[in-house]
Biotite code that builds the C-alpha atoms (Angstrom):
import biotite.structure as struc

atoms = struc.array([
    struc.Atom([-12.716, -7.399, -2.937], chain_id="A", res_id=1, res_name="UNK", atom_name="CA", element="C"),
    struc.Atom([-13.401, -3.793, -3.880], chain_id="A", res_id=2, res_name="UNK", atom_name="CA", element="C"),
    struc.Atom([-14.806, -1.276, -1.453], chain_id="A", res_id=3, res_name="UNK", atom_name="CA", element="C"),
    struc.Atom([-17.860, 0.301, -3.038], chain_id="A", res_id=4, res_name="UNK", atom_name="CA", element="C"),
    struc.Atom([-17.320, 3.930, -2.125], chain_id="A", res_id=5, res_name="UNK", atom_name="CA", element="C"),
    struc.Atom([-13.685, 4.355, -3.255], chain_id="A", res_id=6, res_name="UNK", atom_name="CA", element="C"),
    struc.Atom([-12.646, 4.449, -6.903], chain_id="A", res_id=7, res_name="UNK", atom_name="CA", element="C"),
    struc.Atom([-11.118, 1.128, -7.935], chain_id="A", res_id=8, res_name="UNK", atom_name="CA", element="C"),
    struc.Atom([-8.014, 2.774, -9.410], chain_id="A", res_id=9, res_name="UNK", atom_name="CA", element="C"),
    struc.Atom([-7.210, 4.245, -5.967], chain_id="A", res_id=10, res_name="UNK", atom_name="CA", element="C"),
    struc.Atom([-7.715, 0.855, -4.364], chain_id="A", res_id=11, res_name="UNK", atom_name="CA", element="C"),
    struc.Atom([-5.358, -0.679, -6.929], chain_id="A", res_id=12, res_name="UNK", atom_name="CA", element="C"),
    struc.Atom([-2.828, 2.095, -6.271], chain_id="A", res_id=13, res_name="UNK", atom_name="CA", element="C"),
    struc.Atom([-3.012, 1.375, -2.549], chain_id="A", res_id=14, res_name="UNK", atom_name="CA", element="C"),
    struc.Atom([-2.667, -2.368, -3.184], chain_id="A", res_id=15, res_name="UNK", atom_name="CA", element="C"),
    struc.Atom([0.517, -1.781, -5.182], chain_id="A", res_id=16, res_name="UNK", atom_name="CA", element="C"),
    struc.Atom([1.841, 0.582, -2.506], chain_id="A", res_id=17, res_name="UNK", atom_name="CA", element="C"),
    struc.Atom([1.256, -2.133, 0.101], chain_id="A", res_id=18, res_name="UNK", atom_name="CA", element="C"),
    struc.Atom([3.096, -4.627, -2.111], chain_id="A", res_id=19, res_name="UNK", atom_name="CA", element="C"),
    struc.Atom([5.999, -2.191, -2.472], chain_id="A", res_id=20, res_name="UNK", atom_name="CA", element="C"),
    struc.Atom([6.222, -1.726, 1.307], chain_id="A", res_id=21, res_name="UNK", atom_name="CA", element="C"),
    struc.Atom([5.932, -5.466, 2.014], chain_id="A", res_id=22, res_name="UNK", atom_name="CA", element="C"),
    struc.Atom([8.324, -6.586, -0.723], chain_id="A", res_id=23, res_name="UNK", atom_name="CA", element="C"),
    struc.Atom([11.875, -7.632, -0.001], chain_id="A", res_id=24, res_name="UNK", atom_name="CA", element="C"),
    struc.Atom([12.857, -7.331, -3.641], chain_id="A", res_id=25, res_name="UNK", atom_name="CA", element="C"),
    struc.Atom([11.772, -4.359, -5.686], chain_id="A", res_id=26, res_name="UNK", atom_name="CA", element="C"),
    struc.Atom([13.949, -4.966, -8.724], chain_id="A", res_id=27, res_name="UNK", atom_name="CA", element="C"),
    struc.Atom([11.391, -6.893, -10.779], chain_id="A", res_id=28, res_name="UNK", atom_name="CA", element="C"),
    struc.Atom([9.136, -4.946, -13.122], chain_id="A", res_id=29, res_name="UNK", atom_name="CA", element="C"),
    struc.Atom([5.538, -4.372, -12.139], chain_id="A", res_id=30, res_name="UNK", atom_name="CA", element="C"),
    struc.Atom([3.024, -6.546, -13.984], chain_id="A", res_id=31, res_name="UNK", atom_name="CA", element="C"),
    struc.Atom([1.880, -5.164, -17.317], chain_id="A", res_id=32, res_name="UNK", atom_name="CA", element="C"),
    struc.Atom([-1.399, -3.291, -17.390], chain_id="A", res_id=33, res_name="UNK", atom_name="CA", element="C"),
    struc.Atom([-3.108, -6.210, -19.122], chain_id="A", res_id=34, res_name="UNK", atom_name="CA", element="C"),
    struc.Atom([-1.648, -8.820, -16.782], chain_id="A", res_id=35, res_name="UNK", atom_name="CA", element="C"),
    struc.Atom([-2.696, -6.946, -13.641], chain_id="A", res_id=36, res_name="UNK", atom_name="CA", element="C"),
    struc.Atom([-6.117, -6.146, -15.106], chain_id="A", res_id=37, res_name="UNK", atom_name="CA", element="C"),
    struc.Atom([-6.627, -9.850, -15.781], chain_id="A", res_id=38, res_name="UNK", atom_name="CA", element="C"),
    struc.Atom([-5.422, -10.814, -12.304], chain_id="A", res_id=39, res_name="UNK", atom_name="CA", element="C"),
    struc.Atom([-7.756, -8.308, -10.638], chain_id="A", res_id=40, res_name="UNK", atom_name="CA", element="C"),
    struc.Atom([-10.633, -8.724, -13.125], chain_id="A", res_id=41, res_name="UNK", atom_name="CA", element="C"),
    struc.Atom([-10.858, -5.004, -13.901], chain_id="A", res_id=42, res_name="UNK", atom_name="CA", element="C"),
    struc.Atom([-10.695, -2.848, -17.002], chain_id="A", res_id=43, res_name="UNK", atom_name="CA", element="C"),
    struc.Atom([-7.118, -2.230, -18.215], chain_id="A", res_id=44, res_name="UNK", atom_name="CA", element="C"),
    struc.Atom([-7.811, 1.523, -18.227], chain_id="A", res_id=45, res_name="UNK", atom_name="CA", element="C"),
    struc.Atom([-8.437, 1.319, -14.489], chain_id="A", res_id=46, res_name="UNK", atom_name="CA", element="C"),
    struc.Atom([-5.019, -0.267, -13.938], chain_id="A", res_id=47, res_name="UNK", atom_name="CA", element="C"),
    struc.Atom([-3.422, 2.284, -16.273], chain_id="A", res_id=48, res_name="UNK", atom_name="CA", element="C"),
    struc.Atom([-4.898, 5.091, -14.167], chain_id="A", res_id=49, res_name="UNK", atom_name="CA", element="C"),
    struc.Atom([-3.537, 3.507, -10.971], chain_id="A", res_id=50, res_name="UNK", atom_name="CA", element="C"),
    struc.Atom([-0.089, 3.226, -12.590], chain_id="A", res_id=51, res_name="UNK", atom_name="CA", element="C"),
    struc.Atom([-0.353, 6.856, -13.705], chain_id="A", res_id=52, res_name="UNK", atom_name="CA", element="C"),
    struc.Atom([-0.998, 7.868, -10.080], chain_id="A", res_id=53, res_name="UNK", atom_name="CA", element="C"),
    struc.Atom([2.078, 5.938, -8.957], chain_id="A", res_id=54, res_name="UNK", atom_name="CA", element="C"),
    struc.Atom([4.212, 7.571, -11.642], chain_id="A", res_id=55, res_name="UNK", atom_name="CA", element="C"),
    struc.Atom([2.924, 11.032, -10.719], chain_id="A", res_id=56, res_name="UNK", atom_name="CA", element="C"),
    struc.Atom([3.869, 10.343, -7.092], chain_id="A", res_id=57, res_name="UNK", atom_name="CA", element="C"),
    struc.Atom([7.383, 9.388, -8.188], chain_id="A", res_id=58, res_name="UNK", atom_name="CA", element="C"),
    struc.Atom([7.066, 5.844, -6.877], chain_id="A", res_id=59, res_name="UNK", atom_name="CA", element="C"),
    struc.Atom([7.496, 4.063, -10.202], chain_id="A", res_id=60, res_name="UNK", atom_name="CA", element="C"),
    struc.Atom([9.183, 4.914, -13.470], chain_id="A", res_id=61, res_name="UNK", atom_name="CA", element="C"),
    struc.Atom([8.951, 3.512, -16.973], chain_id="A", res_id=62, res_name="UNK", atom_name="CA", element="C"),
    struc.Atom([11.979, 1.912, -18.555], chain_id="A", res_id=63, res_name="UNK", atom_name="CA", element="C"),
    struc.Atom([11.623, 2.047, -22.297], chain_id="A", res_id=64, res_name="UNK", atom_name="CA", element="C"),
    struc.Atom([10.812, -1.345, -23.699], chain_id="A", res_id=65, res_name="UNK", atom_name="CA", element="C"),
    struc.Atom([10.801, -3.208, -20.387], chain_id="A", res_id=66, res_name="UNK", atom_name="CA", element="C"),
    struc.Atom([7.974, -1.776, -18.285], chain_id="A", res_id=67, res_name="UNK", atom_name="CA", element="C"),
    struc.Atom([7.430, -0.030, -14.974], chain_id="A", res_id=68, res_name="UNK", atom_name="CA", element="C"),
    struc.Atom([9.882, -0.372, -12.135], chain_id="A", res_id=69, res_name="UNK", atom_name="CA", element="C"),
    struc.Atom([9.749, 0.763, -8.543], chain_id="A", res_id=70, res_name="UNK", atom_name="CA", element="C"),
    struc.Atom([11.969, 3.777, -7.991], chain_id="A", res_id=71, res_name="UNK", atom_name="CA", element="C"),
    struc.Atom([14.951, 3.205, -5.704], chain_id="A", res_id=72, res_name="UNK", atom_name="CA", element="C"),
    struc.Atom([14.097, 4.382, -2.219], chain_id="A", res_id=73, res_name="UNK", atom_name="CA", element="C"),
    struc.Atom([10.336, 4.223, -2.816], chain_id="A", res_id=74, res_name="UNK", atom_name="CA", element="C"),
    struc.Atom([9.798, 1.407, -0.310], chain_id="A", res_id=75, res_name="UNK", atom_name="CA", element="C"),
    struc.Atom([11.708, 3.238, 2.438], chain_id="A", res_id=76, res_name="UNK", atom_name="CA", element="C"),
    struc.Atom([9.869, 6.499, 1.737], chain_id="A", res_id=77, res_name="UNK", atom_name="CA", element="C"),
    struc.Atom([6.498, 4.737, 1.757], chain_id="A", res_id=78, res_name="UNK", atom_name="CA", element="C"),
    struc.Atom([7.296, 2.908, 4.975], chain_id="A", res_id=79, res_name="UNK", atom_name="CA", element="C"),
    struc.Atom([8.263, 6.168, 6.673], chain_id="A", res_id=80, res_name="UNK", atom_name="CA", element="C"),
    struc.Atom([5.069, 7.788, 5.402], chain_id="A", res_id=81, res_name="UNK", atom_name="CA", element="C"),
    struc.Atom([2.984, 4.857, 6.679], chain_id="A", res_id=82, res_name="UNK", atom_name="CA", element="C"),
    struc.Atom([4.660, 5.069, 10.087], chain_id="A", res_id=83, res_name="UNK", atom_name="CA", element="C"),
    struc.Atom([4.001, 8.801, 10.330], chain_id="A", res_id=84, res_name="UNK", atom_name="CA", element="C"),
    struc.Atom([0.357, 8.332, 9.314], chain_id="A", res_id=85, res_name="UNK", atom_name="CA", element="C"),
    struc.Atom([-0.078, 5.566, 11.899], chain_id="A", res_id=86, res_name="UNK", atom_name="CA", element="C"),
    struc.Atom([1.377, 7.703, 14.684], chain_id="A", res_id=87, res_name="UNK", atom_name="CA", element="C"),
    struc.Atom([-0.682, 10.742, 13.664], chain_id="A", res_id=88, res_name="UNK", atom_name="CA", element="C"),
    struc.Atom([-4.061, 9.125, 13.044], chain_id="A", res_id=89, res_name="UNK", atom_name="CA", element="C"),
    struc.Atom([-4.351, 5.453, 13.960], chain_id="A", res_id=90, res_name="UNK", atom_name="CA", element="C"),
    struc.Atom([-2.413, 5.337, 17.216], chain_id="A", res_id=91, res_name="UNK", atom_name="CA", element="C"),
    struc.Atom([-4.423, 8.043, 19.039], chain_id="A", res_id=92, res_name="UNK", atom_name="CA", element="C"),
    struc.Atom([-7.652, 6.214, 18.164], chain_id="A", res_id=93, res_name="UNK", atom_name="CA", element="C"),
    struc.Atom([-6.211, 2.864, 19.263], chain_id="A", res_id=94, res_name="UNK", atom_name="CA", element="C"),
    struc.Atom([-4.838, 4.382, 22.455], chain_id="A", res_id=95, res_name="UNK", atom_name="CA", element="C"),
    struc.Atom([-8.234, 5.877, 23.334], chain_id="A", res_id=96, res_name="UNK", atom_name="CA", element="C"),
    struc.Atom([-9.860, 2.469, 22.837], chain_id="A", res_id=97, res_name="UNK", atom_name="CA", element="C"),
    struc.Atom([-7.238, 0.749, 24.985], chain_id="A", res_id=98, res_name="UNK", atom_name="CA", element="C"),
    struc.Atom([-7.878, 3.310, 27.730], chain_id="A", res_id=99, res_name="UNK", atom_name="CA", element="C"),
    struc.Atom([-11.661, 3.011, 27.372], chain_id="A", res_id=100, res_name="UNK", atom_name="CA", element="C"),
    struc.Atom([-11.448, -0.795, 27.719], chain_id="A", res_id=101, res_name="UNK", atom_name="CA", element="C"),
    struc.Atom([-9.136, -0.524, 30.720], chain_id="A", res_id=102, res_name="UNK", atom_name="CA", element="C"),
    struc.Atom([-6.441, -2.682, 29.122], chain_id="A", res_id=103, res_name="UNK", atom_name="CA", element="C"),
    struc.Atom([-2.928, -2.667, 30.531], chain_id="A", res_id=104, res_name="UNK", atom_name="CA", element="C"),
    struc.Atom([0.387, -3.203, 28.760], chain_id="A", res_id=105, res_name="UNK", atom_name="CA", element="C"),
    struc.Atom([0.520, -6.638, 30.409], chain_id="A", res_id=106, res_name="UNK", atom_name="CA", element="C"),
    struc.Atom([-2.885, -7.494, 28.871], chain_id="A", res_id=107, res_name="UNK", atom_name="CA", element="C"),
    struc.Atom([-1.685, -6.462, 25.445], chain_id="A", res_id=108, res_name="UNK", atom_name="CA", element="C"),
    struc.Atom([1.619, -8.300, 25.630], chain_id="A", res_id=109, res_name="UNK", atom_name="CA", element="C"),
    struc.Atom([-0.051, -11.438, 26.997], chain_id="A", res_id=110, res_name="UNK", atom_name="CA", element="C"),
    struc.Atom([-2.471, -11.475, 24.073], chain_id="A", res_id=111, res_name="UNK", atom_name="CA", element="C"),
    struc.Atom([0.396, -10.965, 21.613], chain_id="A", res_id=112, res_name="UNK", atom_name="CA", element="C"),
    struc.Atom([2.243, -13.995, 22.996], chain_id="A", res_id=113, res_name="UNK", atom_name="CA", element="C"),
    struc.Atom([-0.800, -16.264, 22.720], chain_id="A", res_id=114, res_name="UNK", atom_name="CA", element="C"),
])
């Protein structure tokens, strides 16, 4: 599951960010450090560091006595950031490959319908 060259806490942070973006409901608290550590089979300190990164980025906030919650607007901000990153980095690479393979829009749409 874990990519060897990236710190696990960053991979966990990115996993939670993906869950925030993909989630329809962001009102439930995040899993506790222990619960998530058990689910992912990692050290609780690793999860705590990932949560600390999310708090520092302003994506989650602690509510005294109840846990960490996703900040209002975090999902929309993350989605916009993901879109901008895709357009800036991924799309040019994908476009070059499409051109190199000689694919047309019709080819792409036909494969999407299949």
